[in-house]
C-alpha positions in Angstrom: 5.4 33.0 -75.5 2.9 35.8 -74.7 1.0 37.0 -77.8 1.5 40.7 -78.6 -1.4 43.2 -78.1 -0.6 44.5 -81.5 -0.8 43.0 -85.0 1.9 44.1 -87.4 0.6 45.0 -90.8 4.0 45.5 -92.5 3.7 42.4 -94.7 0.3 43.6 -96.0 1.4 47.2 -96.5 4.5 46.3 -98.4 2.6 43.8 -100.6 0.0 46.5 -101.4 2.8 48.9 -102.4 4.7 46.2 -104.3 7.8 46.7 -102.1 10.1 43.8 -101.3 10.9 43.3 -97.6 14.7 43.2 -98.3 14.6 46.4 -100.4 12.6 48.2 -97.7 14.9 47.0 -95.0 17.9 48.3 -96.9 16.3 51.6 -97.6 15.7 52.4 -93.9 18.9 50.7 -92.5 17.2 47.9 -90.6 18.2 44.3 -91.2 15.9 42.1 -93.3 15.8 39.6 -90.5 14.3 42.3 -88.2 11.7 43.3 -90.8 10.8 39.6 -91.3 10.4 39.0 -87.6 8.2 42.1 -87.3 6.1 41.1 -90.3 5.6 37.6 -88.8 4.6 39.1 -85.4 7.6 37.4 -83.8 9.1 40.6 -82.4 7.9 44.0 -81.3 9.8 47.0 -82.6 11.8 49.4 -80.5 10.3 52.9 -80.4 13.1 54.1 -82.8 12.4 51.3 -85.3 8.7 51.8 -85.2 9.0 55.5 -85.9 11.6 54.9 -88.6 9.3 52.4 -90.4 6.2 54.6 -90.0 8.0 57.6 -91.4 9.3 55.7 -94.4 5.8 54.4 -95.1 4.2 57.8 -94.5 1.8 56.1 -91.9 1.3 56.4 -88.2 2.7 53.7 -85.9 -1.0 52.9 -85.0 -1.7 52.2 -88.7 1.1 49.7 -88.9 0.6 48.1 -85.5 -3.1 48.4 -84.6 -4.2 46.9 -81.3 -5.8 43.5 -81.7 -9.6 43.6 -81.3 -9.6 40.3 -79.4 -7.2 41.4 -76.7 -8.0 40.1 -73.2 -8.3 42.8 -70.5 -4.9 44.2 -69.6 -4.2 42.4 -66.3 -0.6 43.7 -65.9 -1.4 47.4 -65.9 0.6 49.7 -63.7 -1.3 51.1 -60.7 
């Protein structure tokens, strides 16, 4: 499995705000399983879900999913 170029910070953000993953998932209409998979970096969100989560947390998508600093050069870029 290829490692994502982005690191999901949902788990940290929810912890800092004392919000339970299940409660957050219910409040935005996404399954708890999806939030858990995102939080554990097992899944990359759809554009719609990323925007929905960012809006609910009043953060930018980039603040929730920053690019990893240790990314190798992008060898599959489009030409």
